[in-house]
C-alpha distance (Angstrom), angle and dihedral (degrees) to the residues before:
residue distance angle dihedral
M1 . . .
K2 3.78 . .
S3 3.81 117.8 .
D4 3.80 92.8 -112.8
Q5 3.81 90.0 54.0
V6 3.78 90.7 51.7
K7 3.81 91.0 49.9
R8 3.79 90.0 49.9
L9 3.80 92.4 51.5
I10 3.81 90.9 49.7
C11 3.81 90.7 48.6
L12 3.79 92.5 51.2
L13 3.79 92.9 45.3
F14 3.79 87.8 53.0
F15 3.78 90.5 55.7
A16 3.80 90.6 48.0
S17 3.79 95.0 50.5
S18 3.78 101.4 38.5
A19 3.78 100.5 56.3
A20 3.79 105.2 55.6
G21 3.78 113.1 145.4
Q22 3.79 97.2 10.8
M23 3.79 142.9 60.3
R24 3.78 109.0 -46.9
V25 3.79 127.0 -148.7
M26 3.78 132.6 -154.0
A27 3.81 107.4 -169.2
L28 3.81 121.8 175.5
P29 3.82 106.5 177.8
S30 3.79 117.3 -167.1
H31 3.79 141.1 153.6
S32 3.80 92.7 -97.8
P33 3.81 114.8 128.0
L34 3.83 87.5 -139.4
I35 3.77 122.0 83.5
A36 3.79 115.8 -156.1
F37 3.79 123.5 -161.0
R38 3.80 127.9 -160.9
I39 3.78 110.9 172.3
V40 3.76 108.0 -174.2
F41 3.78 129.5 -169.4
T42 3.78 111.4 -165.4
V43 3.77 91.9 -136.2
G44 3.76 126.8 90.3
A45 3.78 145.2 139.2
A46 3.81 92.1 -33.6
A47 3.82 86.6 69.4
D48 3.80 93.5 55.3
P49 3.81 112.2 120.2
P50 3.83 108.7 -106.3
S51 3.80 90.9 -110.9
K52 3.83 95.0 45.7
P53 3.80 112.5 51.8
G54 3.78 108.4 171.2
L55 3.80 95.4 40.5
A56 3.81 93.9 112.6
Y57 3.80 89.7 47.8
L58 3.79 94.6 50.6
T59 3.80 91.1 46.5
A60 3.79 92.3 53.8
T61 3.80 94.2 46.3
M62 3.81 90.7 49.4
L63 3.78 86.3 60.1
S64 3.81 100.0 41.9
D65 3.82 98.6 34.0
G66 3.80 102.1 30.5
G67 3.76 134.5 71.0
D68 3.75 129.2 -93.8
K69 3.80 125.4 -124.8
T70 3.77 95.5 -78.6
Q71 3.82 104.7 26.8
T72 3.77 134.2 49.8
Y73 3.77 120.6 -128.8
R74 3.80 90.2 -105.8
Q75 3.79 90.8 54.6
I76 3.82 90.1 49.8
E77 3.81 90.6 50.1
D78 3.79 89.9 50.5
A79 3.81 90.1 51.3
L80 3.81 93.1 48.6
F81 3.81 95.2 47.4
P82 3.83 99.3 76.3
M83 3.82 88.4 47.0
A84 3.84 90.1 55.8
A85 3.80 85.1 -131.4
S86 3.78 139.8 126.1
I87 3.80 142.1 -173.3
N88 3.80 115.9 -136.3
S89 3.79 137.1 174.7
Q90 3.78 133.6 -142.8
V91 3.81 121.1 -165.9
D92 3.78 123.9 -164.2
K93 3.80 134.3 156.0
E94 3.81 99.0 -78.7
M95 3.81 104.4 12.5
T96 3.80 137.7 52.6
T97 3.80 112.3 -167.6
F98 3.78 131.4 -166.7
I99 3.79 110.4 -159.1
G100 3.80 132.8 -167.4
S101 3.75 145.6 128.7
T102 3.77 138.2 -160.8
H103 3.80 141.7 179.9
A104 3.78 115.5 -94.5
D105 3.81 89.5 -114.2
N106 3.79 89.4 63.9
L107 3.79 98.0 38.4
E108 3.78 97.3 111.5
A109 3.80 96.2 46.9
Y110 3.81 92.7 43.3
Y111 3.77 94.9 48.1
Q112 3.79 92.2 50.2
L113 3.81 88.4 58.8
L114 3.79 94.3 43.6
R115 3.82 93.1 47.5
A116 3.82 93.5 48.5
M117 3.82 93.6 47.6
L118 3.80 94.0 51.9
L119 3.80 101.0 34.6
D120 3.81 103.5 29.9
P121 3.80 106.5 30.7
G122 3.77 119.0 -178.6
W123 3.83 98.1 -135.8
R124 3.81 92.7 -155.7
E125 3.80 118.5 178.9
D126 3.80 93.1 -136.9
D127 3.83 90.7 55.0
F128 3.79 90.0 48.0
K129 3.80 93.8 50.9
R130 3.80 91.8 47.0
L131 3.77 94.3 49.2
K132 3.79 94.1 43.7
D133 3.79 90.0 52.5
D134 3.80 89.9 47.6
A135 3.81 90.9 52.4
I136 3.82 93.3 48.6
N137 3.79 91.5 48.0
G138 3.81 88.5 46.0
I139 3.78 87.6 65.3
K140 3.78 99.9 35.6
S141 3.79 99.5 40.8
G142 3.79 101.3 17.6
L143 3.77 115.1 38.2
R144 3.82 96.2 27.4
N145 3.79 90.3 53.1
N146 3.81 93.0 52.5
D147 3.80 105.4 74.3
E148 3.79 96.3 -169.8
E149 3.80 99.4 46.4
L150 3.81 89.1 42.0
G151 3.79 91.2 53.5
K152 3.79 92.7 49.0
E153 3.80 94.0 49.0
A154 3.82 91.3 44.5
L155 3.82 88.1 53.7
Y156 3.79 90.8 58.3
G157 3.78 89.8 45.8
E158 3.80 91.6 53.5
I159 3.79 95.6 44.8
Y160 3.82 92.8 47.2
Q161 3.81 97.1 35.9
G162 3.77 112.6 156.2
M163 3.82 91.4 20.0
S164 3.79 133.3 97.9
Y165 3.81 87.3 -110.2
G166 3.79 90.0 59.0
N167 3.78 97.0 74.6
Y168 3.78 121.9 83.0
S169 3.82 106.4 -105.4
M170 3.81 90.7 -121.1
G171 3.81 88.2 55.6
T172 3.79 131.5 -130.1
V173 3.78 129.4 -59.4
T174 3.81 94.4 -114.8
S175 3.77 93.9 46.5
L176 3.78 94.9 47.0
E177 3.80 89.6 51.8
S178 3.80 90.5 54.4
I179 3.83 99.3 45.4
T180 3.79 114.6 104.2
L181 3.78 132.4 -155.0
D182 3.83 88.0 -110.8
D183 3.83 88.4 57.8
V184 3.82 89.3 54.7
K185 3.80 93.0 47.9
Q186 3.80 91.7 50.0
F187 3.82 92.2 48.9
Y188 3.78 90.4 50.7
A189 3.80 92.4 47.7
S190 3.79 94.1 49.6
Q191 3.80 103.0 37.5
Y192 3.81 107.7 28.9
A193 3.79 93.1 81.6
Q194 3.77 137.0 136.0
T195 3.79 92.7 -106.3
N196 3.82 88.0 61.2
L197 3.80 95.7 42.8
I198 3.81 130.9 105.8
L199 3.81 112.9 178.8
G200 3.78 109.1 -154.3
I201 3.80 123.7 -170.3
S202 3.79 134.5 157.3
G203 3.78 138.3 172.8
G204 3.77 136.0 47.5
Y205 3.79 101.7 -26.8
P206 3.82 120.0 148.7
P207 3.85 113.5 -96.6
A208 3.82 92.5 -118.0
F209 3.79 92.0 52.7
L210 3.77 94.6 74.4
E211 3.80 92.4 54.0
R212 3.78 90.2 49.5
M213 3.78 90.3 50.5
K214 3.79 92.1 50.6
N215 3.79 91.1 49.5
D216 3.79 91.1 50.7
F217 3.80 93.5 52.9
R218 3.79 91.5 48.2
Q219 3.79 86.1 79.7
L220 3.82 86.5 79.0
R221 3.77 116.1 93.5
V222 3.80 112.2 -87.6
A223 3.80 101.8 -126.7
A224 3.77 129.1 35.3
G225 3.77 123.6 -127.6
L226 3.78 121.1 -99.2
Q227 3.77 111.4 -59.5
P228 3.82 113.5 -175.8
R229 3.81 113.0 -134.8
P230 3.81 110.0 -113.4
K231 3.77 109.5 -109.0
E232 3.78 120.9 -122.4
P233 3.79 116.8 -91.6
S234 3.79 116.8 -96.3
P235 3.81 115.4 -111.6
V236 3.79 115.6 -97.0
D237 3.81 100.1 -111.2
Q238 3.80 95.7 -165.6
T239 3.75 139.3 1.6
R240 3.78 107.4 -84.8
A241 3.79 136.6 171.7
V242 3.77 141.0 -152.5
I243 3.79 120.7 -156.4
V244 3.79 113.1 -160.7
E245 3.79 103.7 -152.6
K246 3.77 112.7 -139.3
D247 3.80 136.8 148.8
T248 3.79 97.7 -105.3
R249 3.79 134.0 135.5
S250 3.81 98.6 -130.4
V251 3.80 140.1 35.0
A252 3.81 119.3 -111.6
M253 3.81 116.0 -165.0
S254 3.76 139.2 -173.0
L255 3.79 128.3 177.3
G256 3.75 135.2 -176.1
F257 3.80 152.9 126.0
P258 3.82 137.6 -140.3
I259 3.79 119.6 -80.8
S260 3.78 128.9 -167.9
C261 3.81 93.2 -144.0
T262 3.81 115.0 106.2
R263 3.80 133.1 152.5
R264 3.79 87.8 -79.4
S265 3.83 89.9 63.9
L266 3.78 125.1 95.5
D267 3.82 86.7 -137.8
Y268 3.80 93.5 58.2
A269 3.81 98.0 98.4
A270 3.80 92.0 44.5
L271 3.80 93.6 51.5
L272 3.82 90.9 43.9
V273 3.81 89.7 56.4
A274 3.82 90.8 47.9
S275 3.79 91.6 50.6
S276 3.80 91.7 46.9
Y277 3.79 90.4 52.2
L278 3.79 91.7 48.7
G279 3.81 99.4 43.1
Q280 3.80 121.3 -16.4
H281 3.79 110.0 -165.6
R282 3.81 113.0 -91.6
M283 3.81 92.3 -17.1
S284 3.79 126.2 124.6
G285 3.80 101.0 -145.8
S286 3.82 100.0 74.9
V287 3.80 130.8 99.3
L288 3.81 98.4 -112.4
Y289 3.79 93.1 48.0
D290 3.79 92.4 48.1
E291 3.80 97.3 44.7
M292 3.79 99.4 39.0
R293 3.78 104.4 33.2
E294 3.76 109.1 19.7
K295 3.80 100.5 39.1
R296 3.81 99.9 30.9
G297 3.81 106.5 21.3
L298 3.81 92.8 -134.9
N299 3.79 97.5 146.6
Y300 3.78 146.4 -35.3
G301 3.80 96.1 -69.1
D302 3.80 146.5 -46.6
Y303 3.80 128.8 -135.0
S304 3.80 144.5 178.5
Y305 3.82 132.4 -141.6
I306 3.79 140.9 -170.9
E307 3.81 93.8 -168.4
Y308 3.77 136.0 47.4
F309 3.82 109.3 -84.0
P310 3.83 112.5 178.6
R311 3.81 123.7 -176.3
G312 3.79 90.9 28.5
M313 3.78 90.7 154.2
Y314 3.79 90.1 64.9
Q315 3.81 105.1 30.7
M316 3.77 132.1 66.7
E317 3.81 92.1 -164.8
P318 3.81 133.8 38.0
S319 3.78 120.0 -103.9
P320 3.82 119.0 -117.7
N321 3.80 123.8 -121.9
L322 3.80 95.9 50.7
S323 3.80 93.7 110.0
R324 3.79 115.0 152.9
R325 3.78 136.5 -174.8
Y326 3.80 90.0 -134.9
Q327 3.79 129.9 39.6
I328 3.78 138.7 179.0
F329 3.78 133.9 -141.7
Q330 3.78 107.2 -121.2
I331 3.80 139.3 -176.1
W332 3.79 116.0 -159.7
I333 3.82 113.1 -154.1
R334 3.76 107.6 -167.0
P335 3.84 116.8 -139.4
V336 3.79 117.9 -57.8
Q337 3.79 132.3 -176.6
P338 3.83 111.4 -88.2
P339 3.87 94.6 -114.1
T340 3.82 90.1 58.1
A341 3.81 99.0 41.1
K342 3.80 97.3 98.6
F343 3.79 92.6 44.2
A344 3.82 91.0 49.9
L345 3.79 91.2 51.3
R346 3.80 90.9 48.2
L347 3.80 91.9 48.3
A348 3.81 92.5 52.3
L349 3.79 90.6 51.6
Y350 3.80 91.6 44.9
E351 3.78 91.2 55.5
L352 3.80 91.7 46.0
D353 3.81 90.3 50.0
K354 3.80 90.5 48.9
L355 3.80 90.6 53.3
I356 3.79 91.5 50.0
K357 3.82 94.5 47.6
D358 3.80 100.4 37.7
G359 3.77 99.9 28.9
I360 3.76 126.1 -143.5
P361 3.85 112.7 -46.9
A362 3.78 117.7 -119.3
D363 3.82 94.3 -111.9
G364 3.78 91.1 45.7
F365 3.79 90.2 50.5
E366 3.81 93.1 52.0
A367 3.81 92.8 47.1
A368 3.82 94.2 46.6
R369 3.80 93.5 45.5
A370 3.82 91.2 49.5
F371 3.82 90.4 48.6
V372 3.82 94.4 48.7
S373 3.80 90.6 47.0
K374 3.80 91.9 55.4
Y375 3.81 93.9 36.5
A376 3.80 91.3 59.0
N377 3.80 88.6 61.1
V378 3.80 90.9 47.3
L379 3.81 89.4 54.5
T380 3.81 90.7 58.0
R381 3.79 99.0 39.7
T382 3.82 94.4 111.3
Q383 3.77 124.4 65.0
T384 3.81 95.7 -121.3
A385 3.82 92.6 46.6
Q386 3.81 91.2 49.3
L387 3.79 88.5 52.3
G388 3.80 92.2 46.4
F389 3.78 95.4 51.8
A390 3.79 90.8 45.0
I391 3.81 88.1 56.0
D392 3.80 89.3 49.7
G393 3.78 87.8 55.2
L394 3.78 90.3 51.6
Y395 3.80 90.7 48.8
N396 3.81 90.3 51.0
D397 3.83 93.5 46.9
Q398 3.79 91.0 -112.3
A399 3.77 141.5 108.3
D400 3.78 119.9 -94.6
Y401 3.80 116.4 -46.6
A402 3.79 100.2 -120.5
G403 3.81 95.3 43.1
L404 3.77 95.4 47.5
L405 3.80 92.6 43.8
Q406 3.80 90.1 54.2
V407 3.79 89.8 54.6
M408 3.81 91.9 49.6
L409 3.80 93.3 46.2
T410 3.79 93.8 49.9
N411 3.80 91.8 62.6
L412 3.80 96.6 36.4
K413 3.81 118.8 121.9
V414 3.76 130.4 -164.2
D415 3.83 89.1 -113.9
D416 3.80 89.6 57.3
V417 3.81 90.4 55.9
N418 3.79 94.0 47.1
R419 3.79 90.9 48.5
A420 3.81 90.3 52.5
I421 3.82 91.0 47.2
R422 3.80 91.9 54.2
R423 3.80 92.0 44.3
Y424 3.81 99.9 49.7
L425 3.80 110.1 20.4
R426 3.80 130.8 75.5
T427 3.80 141.9 154.2
D428 3.78 99.6 -138.7
H429 3.81 133.2 58.8
L430 3.76 92.0 41.6
V431 3.81 138.7 130.1
I432 3.80 124.1 -116.7
V433 3.78 124.7 -165.0
A434 3.81 122.4 -170.1
V435 3.81 128.4 -178.3
S436 3.79 107.6 -152.6
K437 3.77 147.2 132.3
N438 3.81 120.1 -116.5
A439 3.79 88.9 40.1
A440 3.80 94.5 174.7
E441 3.82 90.8 58.2
L442 3.78 92.6 48.1
K443 3.79 90.8 48.2
Q444 3.81 90.1 53.8
E445 3.80 90.4 49.5
L446 3.81 95.1 49.0
A447 3.80 92.7 47.1
S448 3.78 92.0 51.9
D449 3.81 126.4 85.3
D450 3.79 90.4 -148.6
P451 3.81 116.2 129.0
S452 3.79 118.5 -97.0
P453 3.82 102.6 -155.0
M454 3.79 119.9 -162.1
S455 3.79 121.2 -131.4
Y456 3.80 128.6 -163.5
N457 3.79 136.3 -159.2
S458 3.79 90.6 -130.4
P459 3.81 132.7 27.1
K460 3.80 118.8 -81.5
P461 3.81 126.2 -151.5
A462 3.79 120.4 -100.1
S463 3.81 90.1 -108.3
I464 3.81 86.5 69.8
T465 3.80 102.7 33.7
D466 3.81 93.6 48.3
I467 3.80 89.8 57.3
D468 3.80 90.2 43.7
K469 3.81 89.5 60.8
I470 3.81 89.0 57.9
V471 3.80 94.7 42.5
E472 3.81 95.5 50.1
K473 3.81 89.0 64.5
W474 3.80 98.0 38.3
P475 3.83 110.3 138.4
L476 3.79 116.1 -115.1
H477 3.81 94.7 -172.4
L478 3.79 89.1 -139.2
K479 3.77 123.7 146.0
A480 3.80 123.7 -162.4
D481 3.80 92.5 -118.8
A482 3.83 89.6 54.8
I483 3.80 92.2 58.6
K484 3.78 119.1 80.6
I485 3.78 129.9 -174.4
V486 3.80 119.9 -141.0
P487 3.83 123.2 -174.6
V488 3.79 110.5 -124.7
D489 3.81 92.8 -119.6
Q490 3.81 89.9 61.5
V491 3.83 95.5 54.6
F492 3.83 107.8 107.9
Q493 3.77 89.1 -9.1
């Protein structure tokens, strides 16, 4: 590593180790005229009371999309407009993040708005009603109308059923309807505390500004209220499936299972390389993309993940500040025509099984490792992303994501990847979610061992059809009583 990279790692490790038990700070000063803010509270949907999923989400949106004590939200929007700036929130299971940036010329005016919104919220009833309605409609008219994102979120809900991770981070319709403004105020008072706070700032801010910012946020209570640690997910005892019944022309599928590998694990880089080789998000060089889209024309693309990646339909790269204690391995099968749904599912499992049994080939390992090494730098190419991933490193008791990953990749061997594949991946004891119409017919198909032959409009070479003959009979290990049908209007209801 270069000397400046080493210094940066040491600097970030200092931040991680020196702030235990109090407000933490991730400061990345530079000569950039832009100042980026990421103010993270290490509390999220996992802290929602069991009867009130969505409380963390509503609390965050009341801060980022409501007024402060002296200004309405419309007045704040009008003030932000000439700065070409905004203040947004992101709520996940363990982290709530407030994100914004401004030019140095507008730093004082921008920070006054940001500070007031987060530290002196207005708690107006009209804001609360508007944002509650937006959240409810976000489920009814947003998530439920997006087959792919719905399937991915339903997969997490099924894997983590009965746990705080099992609820959609935005909540459920019934819960959102029942949450009151007093509930939001109480959540803010108990959880928005210095012990949960990471102040993130980067760019060309004056040296004294950071100290002023820290002093301002010391007005928050010191310690957060009791927040039960989310329990580990239960093992998946058998392969099971959920079919979300919806009037839709295609079948969107996701499958997965819990894994114990997170960014804190020594196996993280190895499993990341394996997943990239199998199905790098929205990239054409991976196995699933090549076998399912390019060779067979089944759909638009197919990908695999070892970390939560929401909004994958709209983003080429994952967002920072979605760190979680628990993760799943997931394969995302983009929509296929109903007659090919069972074959597509079988093909995905066939390729996963092949990776587990044969391991990653040497040339595939080198290509995937080289890609991941460069991709880590792409992820942190913007100032706000660099700050976000540095905060993730702090949250995970590590140095910055890209720098540490480079160190891990440099020493990675093909045997390390194959060992991680055998340790974490499998093709049985998993959960499958499909969004489809005619759910009863699909259930009957999935529960049957009957072949699901693939047909093409033009002849395919023997190298493809010979594999197809194996795939069409690939066992799914699914029993009828392990497949449930859920109407779409009951998902996250």
